[in-house]
C-alpha angles and dihedrals in degrees: 000000000000091000092054092048092049090048090064085083092041103059094169092063122092103272100192136072133242091259118045140143127221092359137129136180128185140169122214120212119182116190127185125182122235094260091046090235096121123047123176138171116205117192119185117183153136132248128201117188125210092269092050096256107149141194136173122220148176122216113202115195123189103203098192094051093034091229125142128194124193112205112194124204135180113267088239086068089066117093130170142183117245092209107042145012101285121126133166133197109191107306092344121098132191129186144134092285106042150344119233120194130194106162122163106167140119093008090307125120115188120170136161148083129258120191123209122181141178094032114202105212132181103279114269115211135170096263097022108048099184136306093337092057112186091349086075088072091058107099099203103056114137093221135010125202137203134188107208104169123017096180134351141152122254132220128189141038143263127215109212113186091333092313111119117211121189113213096179109133092016128120134256139195128191133191139144145209132203139168134074107311144348112260125282086252132357148159125211133178138173140174135168098172105101129141087242111074122234093032129130139157133202123175135166141174125195148156108257121201110225128181097318094326137058142228137194109259125194137181131181126178121186111191110201128165095337098317130100114216105204127204111177144130091261095051091054095250119146131221099230100174134025124168126164113197135174093260106019145028123215124199127172123188128187140179131173093284108032149016126218117201119195129184114178120194115209126232136181112304143176136224112263122195112254133185127264111180087338096307117114093229099113126092132217129183111237134175127181097190098067125120129229131197116204138180126189113198127187117209116236134173089230092050137302116291122215107224095180139359125174151112125267120211133202088031123180112228124182126187114184144168128356095348090162088070093062113113109226123224119216 
């Protein structure tokens, strides 16, 4: 009990127990090589069904080829540290310093080690432990979220079916989700490939169950030169525009001081496995080769000031659930 309470302020750590029901937990690592020719998402996790049956798994998504592989392991292959973020699935290890892969399944051989250091996470404070803020203290949320690494440099290589790929000098991004299920509908996007260094964006929109009802929750974090500009329900920001088109998604957020404009351009994606009551039987459409145009504007009596304007490449873009039920905002 003490470990789980302490982990509220350590969102990267494994939040569950060895025996659970209707529960999932997964970490999301996106890695892009220096030339931006190879883009992968690696998602290790655990899944507990309603009856307690459990597995561990690794999803391996090749963004350029738009190919996803789901490697299933026994739950006994999953090990975790009680004190820090350090989990293993078989001979594969994931922590705040590196990922180490040794997969030999389904005619796939993936082996190597990628280092990531100086992770820039969503700020964790006493009464706002990460991206969820005070919602993290609510024990009945359907899904919890954590941003563990906005933008960091990679070092190392992977050998994928005898093809060696050097990721040294490339960029990485890390986040996680845990709880019962992904939302009834949601949008998510992320990019940390901008022409301006030290720049990263994460934004999401979802239907959030709440005490017999539900509300539309949103969170956007723009990391720029060491600062996170937050636009969320709990900061008092408003979602002022939301349009979902065939080829692009537009979201505008605003608070009393600033406005964040986002226009995401879709690309080819694949169906990733997602949790429904802990079981990985759902499907979401994800691409990691999308593009996103953003503008951050600061309000000023003498005239609005553009703090940042640019295009992000190699963007992750998820579209999940009953998206057709989302009410657009003009």
